[in-house]
C-alpha positions, 0 to 999 in steps of 0.5 A: 448595427448588428454584428455580422461576424459568424460565430467561432466554430466550437470543437467538441471535446470529451473530458474526464471529470470526477462525477459522484460515485453512484451517479451512473455517469462513468464516461467522459462528458462533452464540452465545447472549446473554441480551439482544438485541444490534444488529449491529456490536456488539463482543463477547468470545466463547469460541472453542475454549479461547480467548476472542476478540473478535467482531463481531455480524453481521446475522442471515440470513433463515434462521438456521442450524440447530444440530446436535441436542443441541448448544447455542450457547455464551454471549457472554462480554462486551460492549464497550459502550463502543464504539458498534456498527460501522455497516451501511456498514462491515459491507457493506464487510467483507462485500464484501472477504471475498467478492471476495478469497475470505477468511473474513468473520471474518478480514477483519472482525477484521483491520480492527480495531486490534490492541489492541482485539482484546485488551482485555476490556470492563473494560479498555476501560472504564477506557481510555475513562474515561481518554480521555473528556476528549479525546473528544466525547460521543456524541449521543443517539439520533436525532442524527447519523443513523447507527445510534447511531455518535457524531459530532463536534459542529460547530466553533464557527466552521465553514468557510464553504461558499464558501472554504477558510479563511485558511490556503488558498493561491490555486489555479492555473487548472488546480487551480481547474478540477479542484477545480470539476469535483470539486465539480460531478460525482459521480465517481469522478475520476482526477486526472492531474497531472504531478509538482509540479502541485499535486495535494495542494492540490486534495486539501486544497481538496476536503477543505475543501469536504466538511467545510464541507458538514456538521458530521458529514462526514469525509474519508479521505486515503490514501498508499501508504507510511508514510514519506509520512504525516508530511509530509502530516499536517503540511500537513493539521494546519497547514490544518485544526487552526485550523478544527476543532481539534487532534484533527481530523486523525489518522493510521492506519498500521502504523508507529504503536504499538498504543495510538496506532492504537487512539486514532486508530481510536476518534477516527474511529469516534466522529466526533471525527476529521474527517480520517484520513490513512493507508496501505492499512489505513485503507480499513477505518477506521470512518468513519460520516460519510465523504463524500470519499476521496482515494487519492494515488499510486493506481498504487502497488503498495503499495496491494495487501496481500501477506499474509493477505487480499490486498485492493487498498485502491485498488479497495476505496476506489472500491467504498466511495465508491460504496456510501456516496455519497462522492466518490473522487479517485484521483491520480497522475502515472503512473496505473495502466493499469487506472485510465487505461483506466477513465477513457478516453472509450470506458469512462467509469467514471472522470472524468479531470481533467488538470493537465499544468503545474507550479506556478509555471511550474516546468519538468519535468526534461530526460532525458539518456540515457547509453549505457553501451556507450560508457562506460569498462568497469566504470564505475559512474558515467559520466564525464558524469554525474559531471561534472554531479553535481560541477557541481551540488554546487559551485553549492550544489544537491542531487542524488538518485541512485536504485538500487532495491537496498539493501545493498553488493552482491547477492552475494559470489562466489569466483572460484576455485570458483564459490561464492556467498553463497546463503541456506541456507533460500531459493533466493536469494542473501544480500546483502552489507552492508558497514556491519556485515559481514553477509550477510543474506537479504532474503526470510527475514531469515537473517543471518550474519557475512561469512566470512574465506575461501570456505567451499567452498575456503578461498580468501581472495579472495572479492569482491562482485558487483553494486552496492547503495545502500551501495556507491554511497554509498561510491563517491560519497563517494570521487569527491566528496571534493575537491568544495567547496560554495559555503559552503566545506565538503566535499560530503556524501553520505547514504543513505536506504533500509530499512537506515538508517531501521529505527529509530524517528524515523530517517527523519524526521531524515534527511529533515529534514537533506535539506530543511535543505540538510545533504546534497548528494547523496542515495542511496536506493531507491524509498522516496525517489523518490515523494511527497517535496517536495525543494525543492533537488534539481535533478538525479536519476540512475537508475544501473541501471534496465534490469533491469525491461525484460526481467522476466517480469512483464507489469507490469514496464514499467509499474512501471519507467516510473512509478518513473522518472517519479516519481523525475524529479519530485523535480527542479526542484520550486521554480521560483524555485530553478531560474529560471536556465538553469544550474540547469535540472532534469535526470534522467540515466539510465544504460542499455544500451538507450537506444532502448527504447520505455519510455525514449523515452516517458519522454524526452518525459514522455509518459505518455499515449503510453506508456499507449496503447502498453501497453494496445494490447499488453495488448488483443492479449495478452488481459491486464488490464484486458481480462481478469481474473486470480487466482493460487492459491499453494501452500506445501509441504515439497516442490515436488512436493507444492505442484504436486501439490496445485494440479494436483489442485485444477484437475482436480477443478474440471474434473471437477465442472464448476464454475459459470463453468468454461467462461469460466475458463482454468487454466494449469499450476502452476509454481514461483515465481521465488523458489521456496523461502523459509524452507525452504518450497517455493512454487508457483502457478497462474494463472487467467484469464477475460474475465469478472470475474463468471464468475471470481468464481463459479468461485472461490467454488464452488472453495473447498470443493474446495480445502479437500478437496484440502488434506486429501489432500496431506500436507506442504502448509503453506498455500494462498491465492487472490490475486484481481487479483494485482499480481505474477506 
């Protein structure tokens, strides 16, 4: 007999899924479910021929109408082992997608751990059962107050509201005042503290107070680079693990394996992790009890994502703090000019806290400028600098030499015919790496063996031009080969850069050698110039910093000042170690332009004067933070196609008179500085407006025209919008 049972009524759900970047499908898609599911639920849904992870989203006031004769596809499965993502997380993702002009599903799914995107409900259930003993039970409905999201049970001996625990150290007067201001005011705060002033201790005090205030409270502490997380995690574990348990502190960054990232994310999502330490991706971590966000080295350009959705984690942290009533601390010895301006008395968006002194009466390093025009021709190290390094090593002290260019030399050159080691796939040179005798492109990754003779004319005399960290390491080792340390051994030179730290655990091992005193002179790139607490280094030298002084990017002086100031801060961090006059910390800077204003401010350690001068120039020129910018970039098979697409999009915007058009200036399209990468030509077009709101209205309305123009330009590979770009 035919089945007369009426069909189960289907509930229409809106699900955010990751659609192709240029599909023009940016809103949640409709799916059918036999049962209603709350927003934030993770589900597996069919998309084309694939089955993908999706997030049930908030239903709109007017549900979208399906085309006639079309029925929504059914949800394939529900990941009911994970509590729904709360409304605060969904608002953060929604804001990021709107502001940075990306699809909602793209941002939402990129914010989740990669392994979570691949697991079926059955696989996740097995994993959750295996991990169950390590995770606290989810509270019943009504506990924790957060849309069903679990929270950790209170520690049996929680931190008393008035203190930081037995492991805390005594705060200096400046630290105590900054911490008291954070406790008493809503913020956001800009903690402007010199290198070595003890900003991390202030962070830890504020984290301790936040966690003590509530058993559900969580804190997010962000650093700009992965290599800074191990030492920070060690300090936080030593302080807070005895109080809240070994699982209370977790890390979250792309250097972790996929299972590690999933475990940390689940611990944060369930409330078991009270403190999350991470890089920019951690700003999207699900933290239902978030009460404090710390962004250390907030000026660092690494907080701006450069692939996919080009978000600024620092700016999203400020937005998220305001949205979730969490306090936000931005810390730096060289704040970004945007943050400095926002903390000025006339603007007052941030509260500025100052800590100008070093802990323990440690002295800031004295800056010595070396005019390379007065030194022997072709000298890599000026004789006075080499003598100073020798003297320090002979006393048992350590030195740091900074050159922000890895490899042995930027290019190989044939003097007979003019051949250079150009990359066949990019408009850039292949860098000579002497260690493995290869030429490598640092843009596309193409590598090949060094030729025995010039490929163009056969001349065997091809020579390296310029210098990289490999060459500095080799030359210093030769120059210091006869230098003897106090413990009667030869001086040791080591190098830390992206080439020496590509293997797992290599960076930690090399940093441990430096801290143990097994290295006398450390050569490296910017990755060693910030955040590291080297206690024995008393001299820092910057070998070739002048290139950024005349860069076309208006932010280049700001980045150079920050890099050199941060590098100088690695010297003399231990006041006891540099108590005598002979060991007074120094920074040596070799330059062809010793009278430049950047170096004059650096010599005085006067960031406020430098910032004042730079902001005055930007105000006159109408540059950020006094204007707002966006870049539209096009990648195509030819430069003509890329620029034609951008030009057509600009003309279509003018013809349509988009909202905000009267306040947006569109510059002509131009090639990028490196216009060809991996055989793809790149062009960009700058948009500028005195009104952030007008620029956002224009960009939102422009999306449809950009999608339409893409269909008309064959050979266009991709295009993207970069809001608030950090490099032009």
